[in-house]
C-alpha positions in Angstrom: 6.5 -156.1 118.2 7.3 -158.0 115.0 4.6 -159.7 112.9 4.6 -163.4 113.8 4.5 -165.9 110.9 1.1 -167.3 111.9 -0.5 -164.0 110.9 0.0 -165.0 107.3 -2.0 -168.2 107.4 -5.0 -169.5 109.2 -3.2 -172.0 111.3 -3.7 -173.5 114.8 -2.2 -170.6 116.7 -4.5 -168.1 114.9 -7.5 -170.2 115.6 -6.6 -170.6 119.2 -6.3 -166.9 119.7 -9.4 -166.0 117.7 -11.7 -165.6 120.7 -9.4 -162.8 121.9 -9.5 -161.3 118.5 -13.3 -161.3 118.5 -13.3 -159.4 121.8 -10.7 -156.9 120.6 -12.7 -156.3 117.4 -15.9 -155.9 119.4 -14.4 -153.3 121.7 -12.9 -151.3 118.7 -16.3 -151.4 116.9 -18.2 -150.2 120.0 -15.7 -147.4 120.6 -15.9 -146.2 117.0 -19.8 -146.5 116.9 -20.2 -144.5 120.1 -17.6 -141.8 119.4 -18.5 -138.1 118.9 -15.7 -136.8 116.7 -15.2 -133.1 116.7 -14.9 -130.9 113.6 -12.1 -128.3 113.5 -11.7 -125.2 111.4 -9.7 -126.9 108.6 -10.0 -130.0 106.5 -8.6 -133.2 108.2 -7.0 -135.9 106.1 -6.2 -139.2 107.7 -3.6 -141.7 106.6 -4.0 -145.0 108.3 -4.3 -148.8 107.9 -6.3 -151.7 109.0 -3.3 -153.8 110.2 -0.4 -153.4 112.6 3.1 -153.3 111.2 4.8 -151.5 108.4 2.6 -150.7 105.4 4.2 -147.5 104.3 1.7 -145.1 105.8 4.3 -142.6 107.1 5.9 -142.2 103.7 2.4 -141.8 102.2 1.6 -139.1 104.9 4.8 -137.3 104.1 4.0 -137.4 100.4 0.5 -136.0 101.1 2.0 -133.1 102.9 4.3 -132.3 99.9 1.3 -132.5 97.6 -0.7 -130.1 99.8 2.1 -127.6 99.8 2.2 -127.7 96.0 -1.5 -126.9 96.1 -0.7 -123.8 98.1 -1.9 -125.1 101.5 -0.1 -125.0 104.9 -0.4 -128.5 106.2 0.5 -129.6 109.7 0.9 -133.2 110.8 -0.8 -134.3 114.0 0.2 -137.6 115.7 -0.2 -139.3 119.0 3.5 -139.5 119.4 3.8 -143.3 119.9 6.9 -144.2 121.9 7.3 -140.7 123.3 6.4 -139.4 126.8 5.3 -135.9 126.0 1.5 -135.6 126.1 1.2 -132.3 124.2 -0.2 -130.6 122.4 3.3 -129.6 121.5 5.0 -128.6 118.2 7.9 -130.9 117.5 11.3 -129.4 117.1 13.8 -131.9 115.6 16.7 -129.9 117.0 15.3 -130.2 120.6 13.1 -133.3 120.9 14.2 -136.9 120.7 12.3 -140.1 120.0 12.0 -140.6 123.7 10.1 -137.3 123.8 7.8 -137.5 120.8 8.4 -140.8 119.0 10.3 -141.6 115.8 7.5 -140.9 113.3 7.0 -137.4 114.7 10.7 -136.6 114.2 10.5 -137.7 110.6 7.5 -135.5 109.9 9.1 -132.5 111.7 11.9 -132.6 109.2 9.3 -131.7 106.5 7.4 -129.1 108.3 4.9 -128.3 111.1 4.3 -131.4 113.2 2.3 -131.6 116.5 2.1 -134.4 119.1 -1.0 -134.7 121.2 -2.5 -137.6 123.1 -5.9 -136.1 122.2 -5.5 -135.4 118.5 -8.4 -132.9 118.4 -6.4 -130.7 120.8 -3.3 -131.1 118.5 -5.3 -130.1 115.5 -6.7 -127.0 117.2 -3.2 -126.0 118.3 -1.9 -126.5 114.8 -4.7 -124.4 113.3 -4.0 -121.6 115.8 -0.4 -121.8 114.7 -1.4 -121.2 111.1 -2.1 -124.6 109.6 -4.8 -124.6 106.9 -5.1 -128.4 106.6 -4.5 -131.2 109.1 -2.8 -134.5 108.2 -3.2 -137.4 110.7 -0.6 -140.2 110.6 -1.9 -143.6 111.8 -5.4 -142.4 112.7 -8.0 -144.6 111.0 -9.2 -146.0 114.3 -8.9 -142.6 116.0 -12.2 -141.2 117.2 -11.9 -137.8 118.7 -11.5 -135.9 115.4 -13.8 -135.8 112.4 -12.0 -136.7 109.2 -12.9 -135.2 105.8 -10.8 -137.7 103.9 -9.6 -141.1 105.0 -6.8 -142.9 103.1 -5.8 -146.5 103.9 -2.4 -148.0 103.1 -1.9 -151.7 102.6 1.2 -153.7 102.0 0.6 -155.5 98.7 2.8 -158.5 99.7 0.6 -159.5 102.7 -2.7 -157.7 102.2 -4.9 -158.3 105.3 -2.9 -161.5 106.3 -5.1 -164.2 107.7 -8.0 -161.8 108.0 -8.2 -162.2 111.8 -8.1 -159.5 114.4 -5.3 -159.0 117.0 -3.8 -161.1 118.5 -5.0 -163.9 116.2 -4.0 -161.9 113.1 -2.7 -158.5 112.0 -6.1 -156.7 111.8 -7.0 -153.8 114.1 -10.6 -154.1 113.2 -13.1 -155.9 110.9 -12.1 -155.4 107.3 -15.6 -154.4 106.0 -16.1 -152.0 108.8 -12.7 -150.4 108.3 -13.2 -150.1 104.5 -16.6 -148.5 104.9 -15.0 -145.5 106.6 -12.4 -145.0 103.9 -12.3 -143.0 100.7 -9.1 -144.3 99.1 -6.8 -147.2 99.4 -3.2 -147.3 98.4 -1.6 -150.7 97.7 2.1 -150.5 98.3 4.1 -152.8 96.1 3.0 -155.8 94.1 -0.6 -156.8 94.9 0.3 -160.4 95.6 -3.0 -161.3 97.2 -5.2 -159.8 94.4 -6.6 -157.4 96.9 -7.7 -154.9 94.3 -10.2 -157.3 92.8 -12.0 -157.7 96.2 -12.5 -154.1 97.2 -15.7 -152.0 97.3 -16.4 -150.0 94.2 -16.7 -146.7 96.2 -13.0 -146.8 97.0 -10.4 -145.0 94.9 -7.6 -147.6 94.4 -4.1 -146.3 93.9 -1.0 -148.5 93.2 2.1 -147.3 94.9 5.7 -148.2 95.6 8.3 -147.2 98.2 11.3 -146.2 96.1 14.8 -145.6 97.4 16.3 -142.2 97.0 19.0 -141.9 94.3 21.6 -141.5 97.0 21.3 -145.2 97.7 23.1 -146.1 94.4 26.4 -146.4 96.3 25.0 -149.5 98.0 25.0 -151.5 94.8 27.5 -154.3 95.1 28.5 -153.0 98.5 28.7 -155.3 101.5 26.2 -154.1 104.2 25.2 -155.1 107.7 21.5 -154.2 107.9 19.4 -153.5 111.0 15.8 -152.4 111.5 13.2 -152.2 114.2 10.0 -152.4 112.1 6.8 -154.5 112.0 8.4 -156.4 109.1 12.2 -155.9 109.2 12.6 -158.5 106.4 10.9 -156.1 104.0 13.8 -153.6 104.6 16.4 -156.3 104.1 14.7 -157.4 100.9 14.8 -153.8 99.7 18.5 -153.7 100.1 18.9 -156.9 98.2 16.8 -155.5 95.4 19.1 -152.5 95.2 22.0 -154.9 94.6 23.5 -154.6 98.0 25.5 -157.6 99.4 23.7 -158.2 102.7 26.2 -160.1 104.8 24.3 -159.8 108.1 20.9 -158.7 109.3 19.7 -157.6 112.8 15.9 -157.5 113.1 14.4 -155.7 116.1 10.9 -155.1 117.3 8.9 -152.1 115.9 9.9 -148.8 117.5 12.8 -150.6 119.4 14.7 -148.1 121.5 18.3 -148.8 120.7 20.8 -149.2 123.5 24.4 -148.2 123.0 25.4 -151.9 123.1 22.9 -152.7 120.3 24.6 -150.3 117.9 28.2 -150.9 119.0 27.8 -154.6 118.3 26.5 -153.8 114.8 29.3 -151.3 114.1 32.0 -153.7 115.3 30.5 -156.5 113.1 30.4 -154.2 110.1 34.0 -153.1 110.6 35.1 -156.8 110.9 33.3 -157.7 107.7 34.5 -154.6 105.8 30.8 -153.6 105.4 28.6 -150.6 105.8 26.0 -150.5 108.6 22.7 -149.6 107.1 19.3 -148.8 108.6 16.0 -147.1 107.8 15.3 -143.4 108.2 12.7 -144.1 110.9 15.3 -146.2 112.8 17.8 -143.4 112.5 15.5 -141.2 114.5 16.0 -143.5 117.5 19.8 -143.3 117.4 21.9 -140.8 119.3 23.5 -138.1 117.1 26.9 -139.8 117.4 25.5 -143.2 116.4 23.5 -141.6 113.5 26.8 -140.3 112.0 28.2 -143.8 112.0 25.5 -145.6 110.0 24.2 -145.3 106.5 20.5 -144.4 106.2 18.3 -145.7 103.4 15.6 -143.1 102.6 12.5 -144.0 100.6 9.8 -142.0 99.0 6.2 -143.0 98.2 5.4 -142.9 94.5 2.3 -143.9 92.5 1.6 -145.5 89.2 -1.8 -143.6 89.0 -1.4 -140.6 91.2 -4.3 -138.8 89.5 -6.7 -140.7 91.7 -5.0 -139.5 94.8 -4.7 -135.9 93.6 -8.4 -135.9 92.8 -9.3 -137.0 96.3 -7.1 -134.2 97.8 -8.5 -131.5 95.6 -12.1 -132.6 96.3 -11.7 -132.4 100.0 -9.9 -129.0 99.9 -12.7 -127.7 97.7 -15.3 -128.8 100.1 -14.1 -126.9 103.1 
């Protein structure tokens, strides 16, 4: 789904749906309170968020993996495999599996290294450790309860913060903000902190300012006409990124998050781009949901998580590694 506009403000629609949000929040709180998370024989680092929609958690998780490798560890990513049908635990092979098998995010991680999909992430973690992993990284797991976490990082989109501070479906929150923050160790604000979130966070949290920066290969998009398409929680964020790079965005095609593209979806975009003498451009995550033939016909914008004060993040990682 795409984030509706009423999630940004506390309007009539949000207030009307708030009773459902209270129920959703209560169920989540009860589930977390009564969980019995299992410890495994390796440190577990969770990267998650308190809201639905794109915050940049997958680029952050990928960056954490790179940092762990530089520290001499053998990390493995464990995900539920949202959008895929395989229950696992199974190690993802990007040359064999598709998004229909394991989901788009798992395919992205598998390009970096060991990645496991498991409906029960504790089983995935055990399988990864048996396969040689010395540290587990969970992508999108802050509300996950079957596995004990040694370090929990939250990622927040600085442009929207926590939205209208209401819980699904009245707002973007997955749970109560205070409850979610109480289980976190660090919080990464991606992009400009437009809601002054950093001034309202608990003192015990390590706050890191981050950005999603386009790879140097994107330089060819400057002053280039593009037809942009994306299936994300906030497609406009991607379109704005292209504008910021100097691309001439002549058409946009927003889809729902994790949208499974049909051949007709892409062919329409390719035909439009050809007619406008433009390049079709999408995100790296969206590219995982295209067929190999379609992937060769579109330009992919790759982004990397970077930090203005990465020392805080590095300190958290080193502390948890030293403790296990």
